[in-house]
N, C-alpha and C positions, 0 to 999 in steps of 0.2 A: 756784648750780650749780657742780659741780666742773669741773676742766679736761677730764676725760674726757667728761662730759656735754655740754660746749660743743663738743668735738671731734665727737661723734656728731651733734649738732644741725647743725653745719656740713656734715658729710658728707651728711646727709639733705637739707639745703637745696640742695646742688649735686649731687643724686642723678642728674641726667641728664648730668653731665659725665663725661669719660673719664679714666683713669689717675690716680685720686685717691691721694694719698700724704700721710702724716703724718710730721712731724719728719724731714725729709730735706733734703739739700743739692743743690738744683737750680741755685741761683745761688751767689753767693759767701758766702751765709749760710744758716743753717738755717731752712727754712720750716715753720711749724706745719701748714699745709695747702696742697697744690698740686693743681691739676687743669686739664684742658683741655676747653673747650667743643666741642660738635659742629662748630662753625664754625671751630675751630682756634685760638681765642684762649685764652691761659693766664691763670690767676687764682691769686693767693697770698692766704692769709688768716692774719693774726696773731691768735692767741687770747689774750685777757686775762681773768683772773678776779679781779684786784685792781687798785685804782687805783695802788698803789705800783709794781706791775709795769708798768703802762701808762706811768707817768712815767719809769721807769728805761729804757724802750725808747729814749728820745731821748738819754740820756746814755751808754748802754753800746753802742749800735749807731750811732755817728755816721757811720761810713763808708757804711752801708746807707742812712741817711736823706739823706746828702749826694747819693747817686746818684738817689734818688727825687725829691728837691727840684730836681735838675738835669735832669729828664726831657725838658724842652723844648729843651735845648741840643744842638747838633750833636756836640760832643765835650767831654770833661772829662779832667783828670788822674786816672788810675785810682787811687782811694784804697786799693785792695787790693794795689797794686804797691809793694814796698819799694824806696825809693830807694837806689841803690848809689853810694857815694862812693869815688872812686879817688884816692889820694894818690900824688904823685911824690916821690922822694927829694930831687931838687934843690930848692933854695930860692932865691928872688929877693931881692937886696938892694935895698931901696927908698931913694929920696933922703933920707927922714927918718931913716934908720938902722935901720928895722925890717926884719925878714926875713919874707917872705911864702911860704906853702906853697900852691901852686896846687891847686885842687880842681875836679874835673869831676863833675857830677851827671847821672845818666841817669834820665829819667822815661818813663812809658808813658801814652799817650793812649788813651781808650776812648770808644765811643759809648754813651750811657746806654741807648738802646733795645736794645742787644745784651746788657745786663746786667739787664734788668728784665722782670717779667711784663707782660702787657697791662693787667691791672687788679690793684689791691691793696686789700684790706679789713682792717679790724679787726673782730673778733667778740667779744662779751662778753655776760654776763647783762644782761637788760633794765635800762636806766637807769644802769649802772655808769659809762659814759662818755657825755658829751653830744656831739651832732654837732658843736658848735662847737669842741670840743677836738681834733678829728681834723684832721690836715693836709689842705690842699687836694688833694693827690695821692692821698688815700685815701678809701675809703668806710667805712661803719659798718653792722654787722649786729647786731641784738638777738636773742638766743636765749632761749627759755623752754622749759618742759617740754612745751608744747603746739605749738611751732613756732617759726619764725624769720622775721624780716622785715628788709628793707633800710630803714634810717632816714636814711641818707645815701648816695646812689649814688656809685659809684667812677668817676672819669673814665678814659678811655683814656689810658694813659701813652704808648702808641704803638700802631700798628696793624699792625706787622710780625708775621707768623706764623712764629715760629721752629720749626725742626725739632728736637724733643727726643728723637728715636728712640734715638740712641746713649746719651744720658744715662739715659733710662728703662730701656733694656735692661740697663745696668750696675747700676742700682738694684734691679731685679726679680731679676736673677741673684744679687746679693749677698744679698738677703732670702730667696730660695729656698734658698740654701746655708746660711744661718744657721738657718732653721727646720728644715731637714733635720738639721742637727747637733744642735739642741735636742731633736728627737724621738728621735734615736739615743741621746743621753745619758739621756733620760727612761726609755727602755726598758732601758737598761743598769743604771741605779741604782734602779729600782723593781721590786717583785715583781709581775709580771704573769702571769695564767694563760695557757694555751696559745692560747686564742681571741684574747685581747688582743694577744699577741705576733704572731700571724698578721696581724691587722688593722693593727697598727702597722707591720709590715714591708711590707705592701701599700701603705700610705700613703707610706712612705719611698721605695719603689721607683718610685712614680708621680712623684716629684720628681726623678728622674735625668734 
């Protein structure tokens, strides 16, 4: 199955969820799929169509998996926060003759539950990833041309129901503006008959 086919299978599987989004930044990383259940719990799905891509997930997204792996902790040092080192000009002469430059490091603490969805799944073509390869904090969904099934349930990472209204409003506004611009450029650079131009303009006007 292709990435698009797995995406569509995931969308169908979570068909009764609200606000489905693909490839968007809801958290501190890009989510392949995000949605919210009728009861208000959020879910994120990471789509994989090759074993190499699955293995790379743990070496190229260490900050993300650090937070997932720390979901039971009350607080962690935020891996997405860049430590800022402040150096002073004055130096201290130590008894051994060396000179020391004082450094102060500022760090930021975070609650994992504030940075995570309620549940996290991997989704892949059937058999590509075995349930035993998936971390304890993640579930696994097998997708086929005929449907999808959960082969490893995802545990609740937390049960706080976060309000995503402001984030979602920004995402939908940005996508609406982007689509409107693409439609405008399509009409400008393609030869359309009068009826097609009228229908296209009506569609663009509805997006204002």
